C-alpha positions in Angstrom: -33.7 -94.0 31.1 -35.4 -96.6 33.2 -39.0 -97.6 33.5 -40.4 -97.0 36.9 -43.0 -99.8 36.5 -46.2 -100.1 34.8 -49.4 -98.4 36.4 -51.2 -101.1 38.7 -52.6 -103.8 36.2 -56.0 -103.3 37.7 -57.4 -100.1 37.4 -61.2 -99.9 37.9 -62.5 -97.0 39.6 -65.2 -97.6 42.1 -68.7 -95.9 41.8 -69.3 -93.4 44.8 -71.8 -95.8 46.3 -69.5 -99.0 46.1 -67.9 -100.3 49.1 -64.0 -100.5 49.0 -62.4 -103.4 50.8 -58.7 -103.9 51.1 -57.0 -107.2 51.6 -53.3 -107.6 52.3 -52.0 -110.5 50.3 -48.9 -112.6 52.1 -50.1 -114.3 55.0 -53.8 -113.1 54.8 -55.1 -114.4 51.6 -52.1 -116.9 51.4 -50.6 -119.3 53.9 -47.1 -117.6 53.6 -45.2 -114.8 51.9 -45.6 -115.4 48.0 -42.5 -113.3 47.1 -40.1 -115.4 49.1 -41.9 -118.6 47.7 -41.7 -117.2 44.3 -37.8 -116.5 44.4 -37.3 -120.2 46.1 -39.3 -121.7 43.3 -37.5 -119.7 40.4 -34.0 -120.1 41.7 -34.2 -123.9 42.5 -32.6 -125.5 45.6 -29.2 -125.2 44.3 -29.6 -121.4 43.2 -31.8 -120.6 46.2 -28.9 -121.7 48.8 -26.3 -119.9 46.8 -28.5 -117.0 46.9 -28.8 -117.0 50.7 -25.1 -117.2 51.1 -24.4 -114.2 49.1 -27.1 -112.4 50.7 -25.8 -113.0 54.2 -24.4 -109.3 54.6 -27.7 -108.2 54.0 -29.4 -110.2 56.3 -26.9 -109.2 59.0 -27.7 -105.4 58.3 -31.3 -106.5 58.4 -31.0 -107.9 61.9 -29.8 -104.5 63.0 -31.9 -101.8 61.4 -35.0 -104.2 60.5 -35.4 -102.3 57.2 -37.7 -104.6 55.4 -37.6 -102.7 52.2 -33.7 -102.6 52.1 -33.6 -106.5 52.5 -36.3 -107.0 50.0 -34.4 -104.8 47.4 -31.1 -106.9 48.0 -33.0 -110.0 47.4 -34.4 -108.7 43.9 -30.9 -107.7 43.1 -29.6 -111.1 44.0 -32.5 -113.3 42.4 -33.8 -111.0 39.8 -31.3 -108.4 38.5 -31.3 -108.4 34.8 -34.3 -110.5 34.0 -36.7 -109.3 31.3 -39.9 -108.2 32.4 -41.7 -110.4 29.8 -39.8 -113.5 31.1 -40.6 -112.5 34.7 -44.7 -112.2 34.2 -44.5 -115.5 32.3 -42.8 -117.0 35.4 -45.1 -115.4 37.8 -47.9 -116.6 35.8 -46.7 -120.1 35.9 -45.9 -119.8 39.6 -49.3 -118.8 40.7 -50.9 -121.7 38.5 -48.8 -124.1 40.1 -49.2 -123.1 43.7 -52.7 -122.1 43.9 -54.4 -125.0 45.3 -52.0 -125.5 48.2 -51.3 -121.6 48.6 -54.7 -120.0 49.3 -56.5 -119.7 52.5 -60.1 -121.2 52.0 -61.8 -118.9 54.3 -59.9 -115.7 53.1 -61.1 -116.8 49.6 -65.0 -117.2 50.8 -64.9 -113.9 52.6 -63.3 -112.4 49.2 -66.0 -113.7 47.0 -68.6 -112.7 49.5 -67.6 -109.4 49.3 -67.4 -109.6 45.5 -71.0 -111.0 45.4 -72.3 -107.8 47.4 -70.6 -105.6 44.7 -67.7 -104.3 46.7 -64.4 -103.0 45.0 -62.0 -105.4 46.2 -58.2 -104.0 46.3 -55.1 -106.1 47.3 -52.6 -104.1 49.1 -49.4 -105.7 49.4 -45.7 -105.0 50.2 -44.7 -107.7 47.6 -43.8 -106.7 43.8 -47.1 -106.0 41.8 -45.6 -107.9 39.0 -45.3 -111.4 40.9 -48.9 -110.9 42.9 -50.6 -109.9 39.7 -51.4 -113.3 38.3 -53.1 -114.2 41.7 -55.0 -110.9 41.6 -56.3 -111.9 38.0 -57.1 -115.1 39.3 -59.4 -113.8 42.4 -61.2 -111.2 39.9 -59.6 -108.3 41.7 -60.8 -104.7 40.9 -57.2 -103.2 41.9 -54.0 -104.2 43.0 -51.3 -101.9 44.9 -48.0 -103.3 45.5 -44.5 -102.4 45.5 -43.7 -101.9 41.9 -40.2 -102.9 40.6 -38.1 -100.7 38.3 -37.0 -101.9 34.7 -34.4 -100.5 33.0 -34.5 -99.1 28.9 -34.3 -102.8 27.7 -37.0 -103.8 30.0 -35.0 -105.7 32.7 -35.1 -105.7 36.2 -32.6 -103.2 37.8 -33.0 -104.4 41.7 -34.7 -101.1 42.5 -38.3 -100.2 43.6 -40.2 -97.3 42.1 -41.7 -96.6 45.4 -41.3 -97.3 49.1 -41.8 -100.8 50.4 -45.7 -100.9 50.6 -46.5 -101.7 54.2 -47.6 -99.7 57.2 -48.3 -96.0 56.5 -47.3 -96.6 52.9 -50.2 -98.8 52.4 -52.6 -96.0 53.5 -50.8 -93.3 51.5 -51.1 -95.7 48.3 -55.0 -95.9 49.1 -55.4 -92.4 49.4 -53.3 -91.6 46.1 -55.9 -93.8 44.2 -59.1 -93.3 46.0 -58.7 -89.7 47.5 -57.4 -88.2 50.7 -60.6 -89.1 52.4 -61.0 -92.7 51.6 -62.7 -95.0 54.1 -62.7 -98.7 53.6 -65.7 -100.8 54.4 -63.5 -103.6 55.7 -59.9 -104.3 55.8 -57.9 -107.6 56.5 -54.2 -108.2 57.3 -52.2 -110.3 59.7 -49.1 -108.2 60.9 -48.0 -104.8 62.3 -47.5 -103.8 58.7 -51.3 -103.7 58.1 -52.2 -101.6 61.5 -52.6 -98.3 59.6 -54.7 -99.9 56.8 -57.0 -101.6 59.3 -57.4 -98.0 61.1 -59.2 -96.6 58.2 -61.8 -99.5 57.9 -65.3 -99.7 59.3 -64.6 -103.5 59.6 -61.1 -104.3 60.6 -59.9 -107.9 60.4 -56.7 -108.7 62.1 -55.6 -112.2 61.9 -59.4 -113.6 61.2 -58.2 -116.0 58.4 -56.4 -119.3 59.6 -57.8 -121.7 57.1 -55.2 -123.9 55.2 -55.6 -125.7 51.8 
């Protein structure tokens, strides 16, 4: 029996009078994709190069179908399949600690903390795996994290599958509604790609590519 991933590690329910603000993660709070950087960091130069060679067929398929979920799952199978959950979580923690100061956008962090000071319920909604983004979310003091959860087998090892569809596009809105109700309305939302369009559409203050700062 497989473990369909743990519940989101941040689960504070907002008060009825508390504004909900959603942030995409990769490219919005960070300067580039965190999951790619994590896999590259974990594999090392040689392992990364070899893994990319093995992924060539999946990359060719992606060039035809543009299925981001499928290419991401192929990357997980290549670089993480069989890794114990505890090991992956510890590595994700070390990665976040090591890269933080050169990875997070200063202007995005300012807006993030400004919303926090105003008492908002801040949720990160990301296509990246919850396991690898969780250390960043904890450092940020996020009230909630919604990502693409990994599946772990009965021994707690990564299977290479995801427990839900890739968390982008309409899936971001579906996940938000599942947590906050079908009538959820965001006080603000921030994103940087077409995968954030639907989430921005349910926000009173949509922010598309408003953060450009670099550490």
